[in-house]
C-alpha positions in Angstrom: -13.5 21.5 23.6 -15.7 24.4 24.5 -17.1 25.4 27.9 -20.6 24.7 28.8 -23.2 27.1 27.5 -24.6 29.9 29.7 -28.2 30.7 29.6 -27.3 34.4 28.6 -25.4 33.5 25.6 -26.4 35.1 22.3 -27.3 33.3 19.1 -24.4 35.0 17.5 -22.0 33.6 20.0 -23.4 30.1 19.5 -23.1 30.4 15.9 -19.6 31.7 16.3 -18.9 28.6 18.6 -20.3 26.2 16.2 -18.2 27.5 13.4 -15.0 27.4 15.3 -15.7 23.9 16.3 -16.6 22.9 12.8 -13.1 24.3 11.6 -11.4 22.5 14.4 -13.0 19.2 13.5 -12.1 19.6 9.9 -8.6 20.5 10.7 -8.4 17.5 12.8 -9.8 15.2 10.3 -7.3 16.6 7.6 -4.5 15.8 10.0 -5.8 12.2 10.5 -5.9 11.7 6.7 -2.5 13.0 6.2 -1.1 10.7 8.8 -2.8 7.7 7.2 -1.6 8.5 4.0 1.9 9.1 5.2 1.9 5.6 7.2 0.6 3.7 4.0 3.4 5.4 1.7 6.1 4.4 4.4 4.8 0.9 4.6 4.6 0.7 0.6 8.2 2.2 0.3 9.8 -0.2 3.0 8.0 -3.1 1.3 9.5 -2.0 -2.3 13.1 -1.8 -0.8 12.8 -5.1 0.7 11.6 -6.4 -2.8 14.5 -4.8 -4.7 17.0 -6.1 -2.5 15.6 -9.6 -2.6 15.2 -9.6 -6.3 18.8 -8.8 -6.8 20.1 -11.6 -4.6 17.4 -14.0 -6.3 18.7 -12.9 -9.6 22.5 -13.7 -8.7 21.3 -17.2 -7.3 19.1 -17.8 -10.4 22.0 -17.3 -12.8 24.2 -19.3 -10.7 21.8 -22.3 -10.7 21.1 -21.9 -14.3 24.6 -22.2 -15.0 25.0 -25.2 -12.9 22.1 -26.8 -14.7 23.6 -26.0 -18.1 27.0 -27.6 -16.8 25.1 -30.7 -15.6 23.2 -31.3 -19.0 26.3 -30.6 -21.1 27.9 -34.1 -21.0 24.5 -35.6 -21.7 23.3 -33.6 -24.7 26.0 -30.9 -25.6 26.5 -27.3 -24.7 23.9 -25.9 -27.3 21.1 -28.2 -26.3 21.7 -27.9 -22.6 21.6 -24.1 -22.9 18.5 -24.4 -25.0 16.6 -26.8 -22.5 17.5 -24.7 -19.5 16.5 -21.4 -21.2 13.2 -22.9 -22.4 12.4 -24.3 -19.1 13.1 -20.9 -17.5 11.3 -19.2 -20.1 8.1 -21.1 -19.4 8.5 -21.1 -15.6 9.2 -17.4 -15.5 6.3 -16.6 -18.0 3.7 -18.6 -15.8 4.9 -16.8 -12.7 4.6 -13.3 -14.1 1.1 -14.0 -15.4 0.0 -15.4 -12.1 1.7 -12.5 -10.3 0.1 -10.0 -12.6 -3.4 -11.4 -11.9 -2.8 -11.4 -8.2 -1.3 -8.0 -8.0 -3.1 -5.7 -5.7 -2.3 -1.9 -5.3 -1.7 -0.8 -1.8 -4.8 1.3 -0.8 -3.6 4.8 0.1 -7.2 6.0 0.9 -7.4 7.2 4.5 -10.1 4.8 5.7 -10.1 5.7 9.3 -10.5 9.5 8.5 -13.3 8.7 6.0 -15.2 6.7 8.7 -14.6 9.4 11.2 -16.0 11.9 8.9 -19.0 9.8 8.1 -19.8 9.5 12.0 -19.2 13.2 12.4 -21.8 13.8 9.7 -24.4 11.4 11.3 -23.8 13.1 14.5 -24.4 16.5 13.2 -27.5 15.3 11.4 -28.7 13.7 14.7 -28.9 10.1 13.0 -26.9 7.3 14.5 
C-alpha cells in the first residue's frame, strides 16, 4: 500500500500515513461488507422466486388431485362425505406440514461474516496480538 519508510521521515508524516492506511482499510472493509450483504440478498431473492413459482404449480396440482380424490370417493360414500373426508385429511396434513415448517424455518443470515472476521483480524494485528 505505502512505500517503505525512510530514516528521515517525520513523526507527522508517519501519523498521516497511518491515518491514510486506516481510512483505506475501513473503506475496503465496508466495500466487502456491502458485497456480502448484496450477495446474500440476491441469493435469498432468487430462492424466493423459485419457491413462489413452485408453490403456484403445486397448488394447481393439489387442486387437481383433491378433485380426483373426491370423484373417486363419491360412488362409495356420496358427494358430501367424499368432500368432507378429502377436506379433513387435507386439513390435517396441511396443518402438520405448516407446524413442522414453522419450527424448522431459519432466516437467511445477512450478516457480513467474512467482513466481520477480517475486521477482527485487522484489530488483532493493530493491537499486536495474534
